[in-house]
C-alpha positions in Angstrom: -14.8 -12.8 17.8 -12.7 -15.5 16.1 -9.0 -15.6 16.1 -7.9 -15.1 12.5 -4.3 -15.5 11.4 -2.6 -12.3 10.2 -3.1 -8.7 11.0 -6.3 -7.3 12.4 -8.3 -4.8 10.4 -7.1 -1.9 12.6 -3.5 -3.0 12.3 -3.8 -3.2 8.5 -5.3 0.3 8.4 -2.4 1.7 10.4 0.2 -0.1 8.4 -1.5 1.1 5.2 -1.2 4.7 6.4 2.4 4.3 7.3 3.2 2.7 3.9 1.4 5.5 2.0 2.6 8.4 4.1 6.3 7.3 4.7 7.1 4.4 2.4 5.7 5.6 -0.8 7.5 9.0 -0.8 10.7 7.2 0.1 10.2 4.8 -2.7 9.6 7.6 -5.1 12.8 9.4 -4.1 14.8 6.1 -4.5 13.3 5.5 -7.9 14.1 9.0 -9.1 17.6 8.8 -7.7 18.3 5.5 -9.4 17.0 6.8 -12.7 19.2 9.9 -12.2 22.3 7.7 -11.9 21.6 6.2 -15.3 22.1 8.1 -18.5 18.8 9.5 -19.5 17.0 6.9 -21.7 14.6 7.7 -24.4 11.3 9.2 -23.2 9.1 6.1 -23.8 11.6 3.8 -22.0 11.8 6.2 -19.1 8.0 6.4 -18.9 7.7 2.6 -19.0 10.3 2.3 -16.2 8.4 4.8 -14.0 5.0 3.0 -14.7 6.5 -0.4 -13.9 8.1 1.0 -10.7 4.8 2.8 -9.8 2.9 -0.5 -9.8 5.7 -2.7 -8.5 5.9 -1.0 -5.1 2.5 -2.1 -4.1 2.9 -5.8 -4.9 4.5 -6.8 -1.6 1.9 -4.9 0.4 -1.3 -6.4 -1.3 -2.2 -8.2 2.0 -2.1 -4.9 3.9 -4.3 -2.9 1.5 -6.8 -5.7 0.9 -10.2 -4.7 2.3 -8.9 -1.6 4.1 -11.4 0.7 2.3 -14.4 -1.4 3.5 -16.1 -1.3 6.8 -14.5 -3.1 9.8 -15.6 -6.7 9.5 -15.1 -7.2 13.2 -17.2 -4.2 14.4 -20.6 -5.0 15.7 -23.4 -4.1 13.3 -25.9 -1.4 14.3 -29.2 -2.8 15.5 -27.9 -6.3 16.5 -28.6 -5.6 20.2 -25.0 -5.0 21.2 -24.5 -2.0 23.5 
């Protein structure tokens, strides 16, 4: 096993779950609250704001989600003689 900089695969999976189960709902509540403080804009403007905010939340977490859906790269492969 090599020492790679950054988070391990298991740590990234755990952080991805925390972000999706806790962070994303909190972000949605904040986005709706901020839009509620403003006077209601036209429908298309409001839709555009929600679409942009819906994509923008994930940008800082790209490194956490990258490769999480794939198999663990550090796990021994079956049939390689490892117990």
